[in-house]
C-alpha positions in Angstrom: 5.9 -5.5 -6.8 3.9 -6.8 -4.0 6.0 -8.0 -1.1 4.2 -10.6 0.9 4.4 -10.2 4.7 3.1 -13.6 5.7 5.2 -15.7 3.4 8.1 -13.1 2.9 7.8 -13.6 -0.9 7.5 -11.8 -4.2 4.1 -12.6 -5.5 3.6 -10.9 -9.5 0.5 -10.5 -11.0 -1.6 -10.8 -8.2 -5.3 -10.9 -8.7 -7.9 -9.1 -6.2 -7.5 -10.5 -3.1 -10.7 -10.4 -1.5 -12.1 -13.6 0.0 -15.4 -14.2 1.1 -16.4 -17.0 3.5 -19.6 -18.3 3.7 -21.6 -14.8 3.8 -19.1 -13.0 5.9 -17.1 -10.7 3.7 -13.4 -9.8 4.3 -13.0 -6.2 3.6 -9.5 -5.2 3.0 -8.0 -1.6 4.1 -6.0 0.2 0.8 -3.3 2.9 2.0 -2.1 5.1 -0.7 0.6 7.8 0.7 -0.2 11.4 -1.0 1.6 14.5 -2.0 0.1 16.9 -4.2 -2.6 14.8 -4.8 -0.5 12.1 -6.7 1.2 9.0 -5.5 4.1 10.6 -3.2 7.7 9.6 -4.3 9.2 9.3 -1.1 6.8 7.4 1.7 8.2 9.2 4.7 7.6 12.4 2.9 3.6 12.7 1.9 1.3 14.8 3.4 -1.7 11.9 4.0 -2.6 8.9 3.0 -5.9 7.5 1.2 -7.3 5.2 2.7 -10.0 2.9 0.2 -11.8 0.6 2.0 -12.4 -2.5 -0.6 -15.6 -5.1 -0.3 -15.7 -8.0 -2.9 -19.1 -5.8 -4.1 -16.3 -3.0 -5.0 -14.8 0.0 -3.0 -17.0 0.8 -0.1 -15.4 4.3 1.4 -12.6 6.4 0.7 -10.9 8.9 3.2 -8.0 10.5 3.7 -6.0 9.7 7.0 -2.7 11.9 9.0 -1.1 10.2 11.7 -0.4 12.6 14.2 3.0 11.9 14.6 6.4 12.4 11.7 8.3 9.2 13.9 8.0 7.0 10.8 8.7 3.9 12.9 6.1 4.9 14.5 4.0 4.4 11.4 3.8 0.5 10.5 2.1 0.4 14.2 -0.3 3.2 13.1 -1.1 1.7 9.8 -2.4 -1.6 11.8 -4.7 0.5 14.2 -6.2 1.8 10.9 -6.7 -2.5 9.8 -5.2 -1.1 6.7 -3.7 -4.9 5.3 -2.2 -2.9 2.2 0.0 -0.2 1.6 0.9 0.9 -2.5 3.8 3.0 -2.7 6.7 4.1 -4.2 9.8 4.3 -2.8 9.8 3.3 1.2 12.6 2.1 3.1 13.4 -1.7 4.0 13.8 -1.3 7.4 10.0 0.4 7.2 9.0 -2.7 5.1 10.1 -5.1 8.1 8.0 -3.4 10.7 4.9 -3.7 8.2 5.7 -7.6 7.0 5.6 -7.7 11.4 2.1 -6.7 11.4 1.4 -8.5 8.7 0.8 -5.7 6.2 1.0 -5.9 2.2 3.3 -3.8 0.9 3.6 -3.2 -2.9 7.1 -1.1 -3.7 7.6 1.2 -7.3 4.3 2.1 -7.9 3.9 4.4 -11.4 3.0 8.2 -10.2 -0.7 8.1 -11.1 -3.6 8.7 -9.5 -4.3 7.6 -6.1 -7.5 5.5 -7.8 -6.0 4.3 -10.8 -3.3 3.2 -9.1 -5.9 1.4 -6.6 -8.0 -0.1 -10.1 -4.9 -1.2 -11.4 -3.9 -3.1 -8.1 -7.0 -4.6 -7.4 -7.3 -6.1 -11.3 -3.5 -7.5 -11.2 -2.0 -5.1 -13.9 -0.3 -2.7 -11.2 3.3 -2.2 -12.3 6.7 -2.1 -10.8 9.6 0.2 -11.1 12.7 -2.3 -10.7 15.0 -0.4 -10.4 13.2 1.4 -7.4 13.0 -2.1 -5.6 17.0 -2.4 -5.9 17.5 0.3 -5.0 19.3 1.3 -7.9 17.1 4.6 -8.9 18.1 7.9 -8.1 14.5 10.4 -8.5 15.1 12.5 -5.4 
């Protein structure tokens, strides 16, 4: 489920959010927290972030980044400095979601345990699903 910071609403079944204005192309940067090569179950305990640059023509680049600190409250500012527009995550604290919203960063919560490239593809084509129990904090998988 995408939590849209611009309107603070939930948006389901989104399509690719890439826009072209005249000849100028706007790019999205999508980050996925990674542990052991897959989506991290706990946002704050990932080893790094896989960051994808996406343009209307497709994925333009992918790289791995890690912030130089462990304080989660500083992470939204770091993400904004990286010009990341969207985050795909499994579990994330609501306080951190609020901090991302202040930076106008979209957060998808409850994503399944898949390879980052598969998650990105499903996100972009509007088929990524969410675990509703994770969204409602009704699910404890440690």
